[in-house]
C-alpha positions, 0 to 999 in steps of 0.5 A: 238758216241756225237760230243766231242767224236768223235772229241777227236778220231779225230787224225791228221793221219785220216784227212790226211786219209779222205782227200785222200781218197775223194781227190781220188774219188772226186778230190782235186776242188771236195772236200769241208773240210765240207765233209772232216768233214763230214765223220769223225764224226766231225764239219768243224772248228775242222779239223783246229785242225789238219791241216792250211787248205784243202792244207795243206792236199794236199801237206801232202799227196804229200810229204809223197807220192812222199818220198816213192817213191823215197825210194823205188828206192834207196831200190831196187837198193841198193848193185846191180850191174847189170844193168839188175837187177837194172832195173826190181828191180827199175821197179816193186817196180815203178809199185807195189807202184801204184797197192797197193797206188793207191789213193795216186798215182791217187792224185798225177798224177791228182791234183798236179797242184793245190800246190801252190809254193814252193811245186809245184816245189819241186814236179817237182824236185822230178819228176825229180830226180826219172826220172832222176835216172831211166833213169841213169840205161839205160844209163848205160846198154847201156854203159854196152852192155845190152841195145841198146835203143837209147835215154834211155831219151824217154826209161825212159818216157816210163817206168815211164808212163807205171807204173803209168798207174797201178792204173788208171786200177788196182784191187784187184778183178783181175785176177793178184795180185799186185806182178803178174803185177809187175813181169810182168811191170819190163820184159817189162821194160827191154825189152824197154831197150833193144830195143825190142819196137823199133825192 
């Protein structure tokens, strides 16, 4: 393939996906634009047909990922009234996303300190929105008498961090599938909220 043919076949989506792979493998600061271009088979200046800057690629990845996490949550708990089932479903989709979208999870949880304003503040707001949503599920369960945890806030932190860790160790070649991990983590979350972790 000639350089001209490579330029013609490269899309903005391909640029983002390649950047995502390299950011996940090498870190945001460890990845140069020249490496992204090389992986795509194009010259570095050609990248600017698809992006404004390396930071812009990080911003797109973070925006898409955090929006998907919130969408997962709302879809999972929609039309579900039982507090236990709501927490189970919310945890399941969060753990599952970290097993099936490991590149995104690694970048968002490691490299977002490199975000510039106002994007860093926007990320923090989305993270708080998700944490408050999980906390609210637990608080609802406490009010209903099905959860006994003393601090819904602390329980929500524990559950979210537990799910985030999946991206660091999960492997498609491992003994458990993403579905199996997500199911077990959902059970773990319910146990935490019921206060088993403090007994």
